[in-house]
N, C-alpha and C positions, 0 to 999 in steps of 0.2 A: 834716648828719645822717649817722649811720653806717648807710648803706643801700647796697644793690647790686641791680641787676637780674639775674635769672637766667631761663633759658628751659628748657622741657621740651618734647620732641617724641616722639610714638609713640602707642601705644594706652594713653593716660593714664588712662582711666576703668576699663575692664574689667580692666586689668592692675594697677590700684590704685596707680599711680605717683604721680598727683597727690594723692590722699588721704593717702598716706604722707608726701609732702613737706609738706603743710599740717599734718599731725599733728606732724611733727618740729619745725617752726617753733614751734608752740604749746607742745609739750613742753619746748622749750628757752627758753621765755618770750620769744620774739621776736614780731615783728609782720610782717604781710604785706599787700600790696595787689595784687589781680589786675588787671594793666594790660591784658591781652589774653588772650582764650580762644576758640579756634576748635575746634569738635568735628567730627571726621570724619563725613561724611554716609553713607558706605558702610562695610561691614564691614572692607574692606581699607585704608581711608583712615586716615592718622595724624591725631591731634589735636595742637594746639599751645597752649602757655600761656606767658605772660610775666608774671613776678611781681616786685614790688619787696619786697625783704626788709630788715627794719629790726632792728638790734640796739641794746643800751644804749650800747655803745662799740665801738671797732674790734675789740677782742679777743673780745667777745661775738658780734659779727657773723661773725668768721672761724670761730668755733666752729659757728655755724649753717650757714655755707656748706660747712664740711667735711662735715657730715652730709648736706646736700643733694647735694653732689658725688657721694657714693656711691650715691645714689638715681638719678642720671642728670642732674643739673642742669648746664647749660652757661652760660658767661658769653657774652653776645651778641657782644662784640668778640673777635676771634680773637687771643688773647694767645699770645706765643711761650713755649714751655716754658722753665722756668728750670733751668739745669744748674750743678752744682759738682763739681769733681774729688774723687775719693776720696783722702784724705790718706795712706792706707796700705792694704795688703792687709787685707780684712775690716773695714775701718774706714770709716764713712760720714759725709758732711758733715751738719751740723745741719739739722733739719727735712726730712730725706729723705722722699720720697713712699713710702707703703706701699700695695701693690696689693690690690685685691679679686680675686675669681675671675671677674669679668665681663669681656667684651671691652673693651679699653681702647685709646685713641688718644692720641698726643701731637703737638702742633703744633711741628714742627722745621723751621726755615728755610722757613717758608711752606707746608709740606706736612704733612698729617695722616698720621702713620705708625701702623699698627696694631702694638701691642706683641706680640712673638712669645713663645710659651711662657708665656702668662699663667697665673697661679695666685695664690692668696691669700697674704698676708703675705710678699711678696717686694719687691724694689726694681727700678726701671727704669733701665737704662743705655743710652746711645747708643754703639754700636760699629759702625764701618765704615758709618756712615750709616743704620743700622737701630736700632730701639728693641727692646731685648731685656729679658726678665724674668730676674732673677738671685736665687739664694739669697745670703744674706749672706756665706757662706764662699766664694762664687765671685767676689766683688768684688776687683778688682786696683787697686793704687795708680795714680791718674791716670784711672780710669774716670770718664766724665762721667755723674753720677748726677742723676736728676730730683729736685728739691726743691720743696716747696710743691705747690700744685694748679693754678697757672696753666698754661694750654696743655695740660691733661689732661682728656680726656673719657671717661666710663664709660658703657657701654651696658647698662643692666640688662635682665634677661630679661623677656619679655612673654608674655602668654597667647597661644597659637596661635589662628589664625583659624578652625581646625576643632576640633571637640570632640576632646579627647585627655586621657588620664590623665597624659601626660608634659607638664605645663604649665609646669614650671620657675618656678612662682610661689610657692614656699615649700612644703616638704613637710609632710605630716601623718602622724600615727601613730595607729593604732587597732587594737586586738585584735579589734574587732567587724567590721572590714572583710571582705567576702566574699572569702576567699582563692582559691577556685576561679575566680571571675570575673577576679581580678587575674592569676592564672596564665595564663589564656587570652589576656588582653590582652598580657602580657609575651611569650608564645610568638609571637603574631602580630607583635609589634614586632620580635622577633629574626629571624623569617623574612623580613620585609620589609627589614630592614637588610641581611641577608646577600645577598638577591637584588639589592640595589642597590650591592653592593660594600662595605657597612659592616663594621665590626670590633667584636667583643664581647670584653671582658675579664672574668675572674672573680677575685675576691678571696676566698680560702677559708681557714677555720680547721679545726683537727683534728676538730671535731665532725662534719664531713663523713664521716670514717672511723668514728667511734664510733656514729653514729646510723643507719648503713646507707645513706647517700646516695652512697657511693663509686662504686658501679657505674654509677649514673645519670650522675654527673658525668663519669666516664671515657667513657661512651657519647656524651655531648654533645661531648666533645673528639674522639673517633673519627669522629663523623658530621659534623664541620666547623662546629659552631655556636660554638665557642670559639676565639679567636685569641691569647689571652694568659692565663697563669695567674700570679697574684701571691699569695705566701703566705710561710710561715716553715718552720722546720726540722720542727716537729711534724707538720704535715699530711703532708709527704713521708715522714717516718720511719714513721708509723703506716700510711700507704698501702702502703709497701713491706713492713712487718711483716705486713700482711694477705696480701700475695702470697707471702711466704716461709713464714710460720708459721700463717697462718689466724687470727691474733688481732689485736686493736687495743688497745694498752696492756695487753696480757696477758689481754684478755677474749675469750671465745668469743661472737661477736655473735649466734649462733643461740640460745644459752641465756641470755646475759646474765650468765654466771658466769666468774670467773677460772679459768684452767687452771693446773695445777701447774707452777711455775717460769716462768709467763707474765710475771712482773714483769721478767724479764731479757731478754725477747724484743726490746724496742726497742733495747737495747744490743747484742745480737747482730746485729741488723739493721744498725745503724750500722757496726759492725766489718766486716761482710761487704761493705758498699758501699764503704767506705774501701779495703779490701783489693783490690777489683775496679778501683779507680781512679775511682770516681764513679758517678752514676746511669746515665748513658748507657752506660758500659762494662758495668755490671751488667745492663742490659737486653740488650745485644749478646751477653753471655756466657750468657744464659738464666737468670740468677739471679732477676731480676724478670720475671715471666711475665704479669702483668696489672695493671690498676689505673690510677689517675690519672697517675702519673709515667711508667708504661709507655706509655700512649697519647700523652702529650706527646712522648716521644722518638720513637716510631714514626711520628707524624704531623707531626714537625718544628714543634710548637707551642712557642714560647718560654715559659720560666718563670723567674721571679725569686724566690728564697727569701731573705728578709731575716732576719738573725740576732737573737738575744735573749740576755740574760744568763741566762735559764732553760734554754737549750739544752743537751742532752747531745750530745756529739760535737764539733761538729755534722757533718752530711753535707758532703762536699767542695764541693758547689755552693753551699752557704749563704754569703752575703756577710756577714761578721761586722762590717765597718766600716759603721755605720748611714748615714753621709754618702754613702759609695759606693753603698750599697743604694738610698738615696733618689734619687740621680742616675740610677741604672740604671732605676728604676721610672718616673721622669719621662720619660726618653727612650723607654721602651717604650710609654708611654701616649699618645704622639703619634699623632694620627689615629684614636684609639679613639672609637667613637660611643656605646657603652653599657658600663657597668660594673655587674656583679651582685656584691654583697657578701654573703657567706654565713657567718654565725655567727662573726665575729671582730671584736671591738670595736677593738682597737689597730690592726690592719692596715686596717680600714675607715676609721677616722679619718685614719690616715696617708695612705692613697691619696686620700681625699676632699680633703685639703689640696693635693694635686697636680693636681686636676682643674679645668678651666674649668667655669663654670656651664652651658655649652651641652651638656655630656655627660650623656646620660640615665643616671640612677643609681638602682638599686634596692638597698635594704638589707634583708636577711632575717635575722631573729633572733627567738628565742623570748622574749627579754628586751626589752621596750619601751624601756628605758633606753639600750640600745645605739643604737637608731635616733635617739632624742632627742638623745643626746650628739653623734652625727654631725652632725645639723642645727645644734645649738647651736654647734659648732665651725666653722660656715661653709658646710657643704655643704647649703645650703638647697634645692637642686633635687631632693634625694633623695626617693624614694617609699619609705615604710616598710611592710614586710610582717611583721607579728608572728605568727610560726608556727615550728614545728619544721622545721629544714632537712631532717631525715630524711624528712619528708612532702613538703616543698616541691619538692626537687630531682627525685625520681622522678616526681612529678606533672607538673612542667615538661617533663621529657624525654619522657614519654608524650604530652603535649599537642603538643609539637613534631613528633613522629613522626605523630601523628594528622592534624595540619594539613597536613603534607607529603603524606600519602596522599590527603587530600581534594583538594589542588591538582593532584596527578598524575592523579587520576580525572577531574577537570574538564577538564584538558588533553587527556586521551585521548578524551573524548567529543566 
């Protein structure tokens, strides 16, 4: 028979792992027999299931096992991971393993090694006795690349044992979700993370400037809630334009009307910053007096600006080589515990592809399609908030300050 035993262990029922596995087998027209099933007796106990999976032939069986593997299936016998050398730089051996964004382990020389830098749609290589996750363009000739799925284990996210909105169990999108309640929960989560040494990153689009959320985001950076800013040329240009000319894309935000000659302001802004030698030097020279980039410089908060074919200028700090920008973003995102994505579809999806599924992710956009596309592209842990960032960011900042005041008052009592 074309059959194979597989095991699942964890919170299989409330995290929907076992139902997903059985549905996958049936959807692929396979068969299964549950050989053993033990349910955890207490809330913190794991459950265990051992299944016999049957396919029409070996090829059909392997197709089913491939899907089950990504849900968290383990082969009972501890197989050694299969490795083949890369035949050339950026060239991979046949049947190379493609990663998910879930924690992954490989059985190498009798030891289970956790794959470092895990992210979706990458490959795994063994370098200096370590399992590392690589982009295709980082592969060097002779790298030992993991092929097939033998000796590879994926640990899918599970529902937390305590009630939480950050369940990592597949995001949802709804414009009817109570935004005020979510903002309070997010604020509480940020404060708890920061108190425990956690780090928060923001991915922001230029709508932050156009909708009037700029001062609130600048305040969050100034007050220490944000540890990393990821964006593009446009956010920085219009933020600095507001500081120098009081307009964003030539618009007076108080009246919502264009000012005479305002269409040139963003180009004047870029020219002034280039002449100063960059954003930092423009801040030091007093050219930039307030705003998001000003607070990043003044508070030593790192920022990465990734370029686009649409950019004017761009500003000196913008990284125009997209592969270099991607590598810089990946390195900066190490040890980040939460990412808040604000009104930018392209940057949100790009950053989402770099994140492990264990990072708490909030995507805020007035267009539900932005959040849906982010999740469809693999960032399933994201929580979608469908609202205007011009309302969301100021409310979040006010809620953060309110909760900090409450906690100080409690401590003083």
